[in-house]
Steps between C-alpha positions, in 0.01 A plus 500: 500500500379865485712740295702756679395867477667694224652849543482685171723801475497792252282333237414679179160658449398218264607233751306665783190520279544133403522395866201713591293335227620149586421553866149634427574847637339665199415480127622680192238747384432569133729807514790285625498625859508261795156530660473428873251543781578587859212353698320688774757779515500698177658808654735602774421395859609802711386343827737206437813712450749534787843658552739348753566750778870497592713754683650617167164602349280563805507880473509520117163342407151656510360220711123457507216320325663543157853400605446241769781390731591142572764354727822350358425170677168472317679551167770252584254227595302543178825523297618170638164341418525641151852358452381158613207519257726616217732201547217263410389659172632601157592868498596761247764761575647794317772757560362844420539860597300816556603828336718513189651834609809348659553727803173371646477145357387229743577132441221253578442127491146376465399142585149374444311174473313646200682530172274788404584702813870478405408588142307800633809617690723445199274715280426770757850535647836513317734224391844553666726741319788502742657180643677700769159619623373139516802400709454785744375465861195714425303210344132478585309173507130474406322171572153452358307193615133520394441141620620562856201628691546674831303456818438815714517312829814308420687752282401828664358653180151619393369231268597204282737726298780727606759736351793565732781749430820473708697816415793411724543147369422599138227240465142501368270205563160449334279212615159416359507779237437410136441862390844595362455871550598440866854411384544821303358729768694330777824588329384858438435527874864389551622771261278759670702429814846484339498785247435792734821411685675590175302824455283341230124549485320167433190575294184302425479646152550443132754693291563572139716733291440694181718531189657811646593332827218650708403262781143465638397320819152351554411446866188296586356192658424186305227545243528879474687499171872480571573218253246601237593867488878452520489237221492765231600420144642854463732475802749248643395301807748492792272289717135466599486475882809537722784752468773678686594869474852597607670834460640372175248265338154347474519122480271199476509264800378207289537344157138438406142621509194380694198635312134475600302309239139560597324663204834522316437643153756397239406807297533755783798330673694336212838517680368277780300278266799429279720415802271219619646208309719194545719568802232709673279384786129570528358481852130433548399585146197298386565294186250384241475123569508413129748745351702596810468862391513739798182679594628812669149627574406194705542574872376156618833434674581859594519854365864487604608284207863562399766448238869482588755546223863613471558854390682358198154418364430875474647623171496867599714481810817653645743206476717610796193538729663802658586853393732768639224758493251637749133504404347805338142388561356323805145369472288392796233264369196521722187295435235731652178315587331820617520645149601843620866529402602637162651283225826691538636765737839657550632488859722739687802357685306504830191344340723231352628418848143496639357275227807273508451453873124452456517257210127533435371248246301180485562129549400364161412147405539305826875543526485399866346193660212600720421820311129553570429668168654452162584869497523729800657832586823495699787713619832326442798713605752558222261301275650179644440468875479118507854470358689797650592372844694794651317795659327709232711804594807323365349480149344845514833656587674325210218589261512868587879498480498343152217723383686812601822385335330405174257785455245248367138602454242290684155430367194330651321285238161353582445165331178449694153646475332826397149643455395296806643256750584135437180299490286815521477650152866570432713359222867420489730717294579320172860382476530681166434831675753421774763407235438836331550681831819299571629599156425865583702462821809330357505725190514808722169634371356528850780735596378750239122511554295721728359367829198557716464406873263222604348626829523275803782289366679816391644318202628670183298361209557591132227718349538351152701238315511414125258226391339479846158630601591767752193415711650163596805671651287649782313233700240753619375539142454124456252459784134583424427527875739771616394470864572127493847576354566733792384240752722229348797741479448590868487129592831429323668811647395387846657162432823673399503684827427188703782312328750787534429524874717187543811696399697794635509736204711813473295817460564545122387146421196529730406822324485307170214282626153538347263744671125464547269653241268779609 
């Protein structure tokens, strides 16, 4: 007689790891981390993500190719099929929450057929801190069923995998997805809808704080340096990816980190390296078949290899994960493939609004399924367009409001190329240089130096900084072919214009746009 399916609830980390190993979901690497692979999808699948269109949310979502609408009946049919499937298999559930800062905490229950998916949620989200919150009627349910494949004709979706978000019913359903990053980003999409209703800006950014209480925010897409640059041994990490900014506090939306592993250097990124241990999860990291040592430089599976670990594994962290302070420094991390932006520039308030809206950077390391190149230039509004589901004006308004209240200084930091374009003679700024520039920002040094104007982009760039070759601060001086620099700068400026044409900008923000070189 076949055994009945088992429903495991709120297991410990060790128990979830034991089940994952017993079920063949992964292996323990030499560093102690649970090593798993995710099959043909090693990144997010944006074409498979849908939001249920109900009367309550119909006029509040930026519907389109990024945030696709689906009917409630389609969701209900697939949900019922998922529940029938779930009843036949062992499943692992956990009661968790998003946000430790209580006014905005959100209770969630995750249910998955994979022990390691539930482990991922336990390590990336937060264990419940308030029983009253868990008993509230605001509970969200996330169901992750990698083994339940969808059929476009039968299920009304796009492929054999689907991610459906039902904001009205407080449900998230993932079918056919093994890549766990979908779980994390689905819930950030939920927060990006909920938080603005409470006058909170949801931010795709990292955050840390110095000994003196000065807060820094690091906006950027995956692979542009948020986790690496915010994980600083001289400062305290608040979080590496998703935050909220109210009129009283900056707070982490999660309880863990999700670091890119490709070409991870334990010498240059020791905070991340030391956090990858027992209790962590490595996704799509190639292991030596004999020693089970991770080979972070091997991109056989993907360049989007990842490590998930709880923030508790970071020694230098802010234990509360929130702080009643506004940021003093805001850093836009842009990975410039054209090689024409400076390594650092100070922005005016209007330029900050323009570059926040533009979100110019690069998709790095195949973070999305179907990405034609491993690295490609992109404009991602608010540095997080795939996850911010309301109209962009909602987030821009909140950003400008918070910026004006705080008096924070905004900087553009190029973690991309210089002296030439990507793949055409340029080289990427060394992370050591970028760390030095970040230190100059958070220490206040960049408020005291003199600036020059970079024509075309009209950016304020420092003329000199201690221990840095002043020539590298001006991208024009790094290009041997000055005419080619001008041509590439013109090409990027044109792309800025084309992207901004999608929006209705007030005159002051429009005036902050780059202008063509003569």
